[in-house]
N, C-alpha and C positions, 0 to 999 in steps of 0.2 A: 441330166444321170442320174440313179437310179439311189431311191432311200431306202432299199431293201424289202423285204416282204413283212408289212407291218398289220396287214387285213385277214382274215380268214373268214370263209365262208361258209357256215354248213346248213343243205339243206336237211327239212325236218319234217317229217308225216305229223307229229303232234306238236304244237309250238306247247302247248303246257306241260307237256313231259318233258320235250326236252329244256325248257326254261328250270324247271324243277332240277333237272341234272348237274345243267353247267351251272346252276346257283353253288349245289352241293361242288360241284368238280373244281371251281374259279374263286370256290367263297365269297359269291361278292353278288351284290344285283345288279340288275341292268341296268344301266346308262337314258337307255330306249327300250319301248316298251309298245308295242300296236301290234295290230293284225300281221300283218307285212314283213316286221323286222323287230326282233329283240337286240340288242347290242351293249356287248359289253366294253370296259375297257381297263386293262389289268395289267401291269405293269409294262405300260408301251404299245402294248398290245390289242386291236381292236379286233374283237371277235363278234360275229352276227349270226344270227337263226334267221333262216329264210323258208316259208314254206316251200314246201316242194313244188306245188302245182304254180306258185310263182316265181321257179325256176327252171324255166324251158331248157338251159343248156349246160346247167349244172347236174353230175353225176355222181359228186363225191364233193368234196372240201374244195377252195377254189380259194386260193393263196392269191393278194394281189399287193403287187409290189408299187410299191408309193416312187413315183418320176415326175420330174421336170416337166416335161415336156412327150406328151402320151403321142402325141402323131409321129416324133421321131424316132423314142421307144419301139411303136406301134410297127410302123415302116421296118426298121430292124431288124424285130422277130420275124416276119414276114418275107423280110429279105436272105436271112438263114436259116428260113423252109420251114419257120410255121402256119399254122392255115386262122384263120379269122374264124371266132365262133359268134361275138358280139361287137359289133362296129362300134365307136368315141360314140357317148352321148353322153347327155349330160343328165344327174342325177336329181340334180336340185341345187341349190346355192352355187355356183356355178363348179361343181365336182367333176370331175369328170369318168368315168370307169369304159374300158373297153377288155375283149377276153382273148384268149387266142388257144390253141390246142400244139406240142410242141411236136418235132416228128416221132414221137414216142406216141402218142396219142395223150400225156398231159395237162390240162389246162393251167393257161396262165393270167392269172388277172392284172390289167394295170390301172393305177389310179394317181390322177393329177387334180390335186388341191386345187382352187379357187386362190386367186390371189395374185 
């Protein structure tokens, strides 16, 4: 089951400049701030900035649907014609992510939180 799209990652060239812009856009300070990830939580939405150099598969913003069973959700997307971009992997603390491109080339990310 999907809990909807709750996370969007943006690949950026200049983390400092992007942080300044998103601080103003969101009228918020980041809840995570490191050289490899700057994260915001605004109105239940997670918004992340990642350096382009660390985002090999990202050519633009990547929305992530939060799901209960990432393997089943990935299999359903592949059966419907999507193609794998990033296999399921643990990004820390048991949080699993994966991504695909739909039949029109749009990126779709999946997140399964530990629990």
